[in-house]
Backbone as CSV, one residue per row, in Angstrom:
resi,resn,N_x,N_y,N_z,CA_x,CA_y,CA_z,C_x,C_y,C_z
1,MET,-14.125,37.108,27.989,-14.272,35.843,27.280,-12.608,35.570,27.356
2,ALA,-12.621,34.168,27.437,-11.394,33.465,27.625,-10.559,33.608,26.343
3,ALA,-9.361,33.797,26.517,-8.377,33.777,25.587,-8.043,32.590,24.782
4,LEU,-8.096,32.594,23.597,-7.681,31.331,22.596,-6.543,30.796,23.086
5,THR,-6.560,29.597,23.049,-5.182,28.690,22.857,-4.398,28.832,21.378
6,ARG,-3.166,28.434,21.420,-2.762,28.336,20.104,-3.107,27.316,19.228
7,GLN,-3.701,26.405,20.083,-4.291,25.077,19.009,-5.807,25.701,18.172
8,GLU,-6.746,26.522,18.963,-7.708,26.926,18.819,-7.618,27.981,17.434
9,ILE,-6.411,28.906,17.960,-6.257,29.927,16.634,-5.715,29.271,15.437
10,THR,-4.696,27.993,15.512,-4.512,27.391,14.481,-5.548,26.826,13.586
11,GLU,-6.572,26.369,14.562,-7.588,25.331,13.693,-8.314,26.289,13.147
12,ARG,-8.806,27.731,13.910,-9.595,28.466,12.983,-8.918,29.131,11.674
13,ILE,-7.654,29.154,11.716,-6.943,29.612,10.298,-6.861,28.588,9.765
14,VAL,-6.813,27.390,9.758,-6.897,26.446,8.990,-8.184,26.332,8.462
15,LYS,-9.100,26.149,8.882,-10.691,26.297,8.745,-10.558,27.675,7.572
16,LEU,-10.262,28.726,7.960,-10.259,29.636,6.868,-9.578,29.490,5.737
17,ILE,-8.309,28.874,5.984,-7.917,28.388,4.545,-8.573,27.576,3.655
18,HIS,-8.981,26.587,4.301,-9.725,25.601,3.625,-11.200,26.079,2.973
19,ASN,-11.668,27.165,3.587,-12.896,27.572,3.176,-12.327,28.695,2.112
20,PHE,-11.291,29.307,2.023,-10.609,30.359,1.084,-10.318,29.403,-0.227
21,VAL,-9.722,28.232,-0.072,-9.007,27.425,-1.170,-9.907,26.236,-0.981
22,PRO,-10.906,26.294,-1.711,-11.950,24.621,-1.575,-10.768,23.526,-1.829
23,GLU,-10.185,23.333,-2.891,-9.236,22.392,-3.209,-8.198,22.102,-2.304
24,LEU,-8.094,22.922,-1.290,-7.294,22.334,-0.069,-8.057,21.745,1.033
25,GLN,-9.613,21.464,1.102,-10.329,21.120,1.886,-10.059,19.823,2.504
26,ASP,-9.196,18.752,2.121,-8.818,17.649,2.554,-6.968,17.615,2.858
27,ALA,-6.526,18.659,2.770,-5.082,19.003,3.173,-4.889,19.248,4.343
28,GLU,-3.817,18.455,4.474,-3.530,18.610,6.270,-2.410,19.693,6.448
29,LEU,-2.870,20.744,7.212,-1.794,21.990,7.109,-1.291,21.811,8.930
30,ASP,0.004,22.122,9.027,0.351,22.265,10.480,1.152,23.400,10.277
31,GLU,1.956,24.013,11.414,2.566,25.143,11.809,3.670,25.303,10.818
32,ASN,4.294,24.189,10.267,5.256,24.274,9.360,5.063,24.437,8.063
33,SER,3.451,24.509,7.813,3.287,24.468,6.454,3.292,25.767,5.787
34,ARG,4.261,26.023,4.629,4.256,27.175,3.847,2.770,27.815,3.510
35,ILE,2.192,28.640,3.765,0.843,28.950,3.416,0.802,29.428,1.777
36,ASN,2.218,29.861,1.657,2.251,30.689,0.218,2.512,29.687,-0.683
37,THR,3.023,28.642,-0.561,3.291,27.591,-1.492,2.693,26.134,-1.268
38,ASP,2.442,26.060,-0.121,1.855,24.423,0.277,0.353,24.863,0.151
39,ALA,-0.055,25.570,0.382,-1.558,26.032,0.304,-1.699,26.676,-1.168
40,SER,-0.912,26.667,-1.813,-0.950,27.362,-3.324,-1.614,28.843,-3.466
41,LEU,-1.216,29.573,-2.487,-1.462,31.000,-2.332,-0.498,31.884,-3.274
42,ASP,-1.068,32.886,-4.175,0.028,33.699,-4.709,-0.221,34.809,-3.677
43,SER,0.659,35.830,-3.851,0.870,37.310,-3.100,-0.676,37.839,-2.740
44,LEU,-1.383,37.961,-4.068,-2.897,38.422,-3.479,-3.780,37.665,-2.923
45,SER,-3.685,36.292,-3.135,-4.465,35.399,-2.415,-3.920,35.575,-1.071
46,LEU,-2.633,35.689,-0.713,-2.264,35.653,0.737,-2.881,36.909,1.472
47,ILE,-2.432,38.197,0.603,-3.161,39.318,1.566,-4.544,39.112,1.729
48,LEU,-5.292,38.580,0.677,-6.607,38.369,1.226,-7.126,37.391,2.191
49,LEU,-6.371,36.428,2.232,-6.398,35.540,3.314,-5.916,36.473,4.985
50,ILE,-4.916,37.148,4.732,-4.423,37.766,5.990,-5.846,38.961,6.271
51,THR,-6.537,39.265,5.545,-7.394,40.232,5.733,-8.552,39.664,6.214
52,LYS,-8.877,38.336,5.769,-9.939,37.457,6.333,-9.506,37.064,7.801
53,VAL,-8.410,36.797,7.946,-7.793,36.481,9.341,-8.020,37.635,10.168
54,GLU,-7.657,38.579,9.872,-7.758,39.925,10.708,-9.221,40.089,11.054
55,SER,-10.030,40.108,9.786,-11.536,40.188,10.305,-12.060,39.043,11.249
56,SER,-11.658,38.047,11.191,-12.325,36.749,11.873,-11.667,37.036,13.280
57,PHE,-10.762,37.444,13.397,-10.124,37.457,14.911,-10.342,38.896,15.684
58,ASP,-10.696,40.068,14.485,-10.744,41.136,15.167,-9.538,42.071,15.395
59,ILE,-8.409,41.722,14.748,-6.918,42.287,14.975,-6.704,43.100,13.822
60,SER,-5.574,43.561,13.772,-4.744,44.371,12.692,-3.433,43.696,12.707
61,ILE,-2.963,43.240,11.420,-1.377,42.543,11.528,-1.001,44.000,10.337
62,PRO,0.244,44.661,10.804,0.712,45.807,10.156,1.175,45.082,8.794
63,GLU,0.788,46.148,7.861,1.095,45.671,6.293,2.409,45.105,6.127
64,LYS,3.517,45.847,6.998,5.032,45.384,6.811,5.362,44.251,7.142
65,GLU,4.440,43.536,8.039,4.709,42.294,8.876,4.182,41.264,7.581
66,TRP,3.133,41.554,6.772,2.610,40.609,5.715,3.886,39.804,4.950
67,LYS,4.848,40.565,4.367,5.594,39.855,3.669,6.638,38.986,4.390
68,LYS,6.651,38.873,5.849,7.216,37.987,6.831,6.451,36.952,6.875
69,ILE,5.405,36.613,6.684,4.529,35.379,7.192,4.579,34.512,5.863
70,ASN,5.456,33.490,6.161,5.521,32.271,5.107,4.898,31.216,5.550
71,THR,5.002,30.749,6.814,4.298,29.582,7.417,3.015,29.842,8.172
72,LEU,2.414,28.637,8.295,1.044,28.955,9.106,1.188,29.282,10.642
73,GLY,2.163,28.619,11.195,3.130,29.015,12.476,2.999,30.319,12.632
74,GLU,3.881,31.168,11.606,4.388,32.398,11.539,2.842,33.457,11.367
75,LEU,1.650,32.987,11.047,0.259,33.539,11.029,0.094,33.484,12.283
76,VAL,-0.088,31.975,12.960,-0.572,31.931,13.975,0.259,32.999,15.099
77,ASP,1.513,33.052,15.054,2.396,34.026,15.831,1.706,35.496,15.963
78,ARG,1.433,35.811,14.785,0.829,37.411,14.436,-0.209,37.404,15.002
79,VAL,-1.386,36.351,14.619,-2.349,36.436,15.388,-2.416,36.510,16.785
80,GLN,-1.588,35.834,17.448,-1.498,35.835,19.155,-0.933,37.113,19.634
81,ALA,-0.147,37.733,18.681,0.461,39.057,19.054,-0.753,40.145,18.911
82,GLY,-1.485,39.919,17.983,-2.401,40.845,17.760,-3.643,40.911,18.597
83,LEU,-3.802,39.644,19.294,-5.174,39.255,20.058,-4.425,39.918,21.490
84,ALA,-3.052,39.758,21.669,-2.346,40.017,22.991,-2.453,41.767,23.349
85,LYS,-2.740,42.356,22.072,-2.583,44.179,22.124,-3.990,44.218,22.453
86,ASN,-5.023,43.661,22.236,-6.748,43.904,22.636,-6.762,43.624,24.040
């Protein structure tokens, strides 16, 4: 299977966010978007989103890294790191 590009990873995560938070369906999210505030996610919702991302990409993001994820770009970075380990 070919490696996913950063753009493909970003698009998949944005789609997950849009599905997870329906009121953001039309929101434009980019790598600088703060997913905890711009996407209106509280800490529990952010954890649920991260677990959905882990499941979608078949990776594991260490729990100690979760609180370091503030932007969409940082989440993409963690996904890329997780995919590189597989």
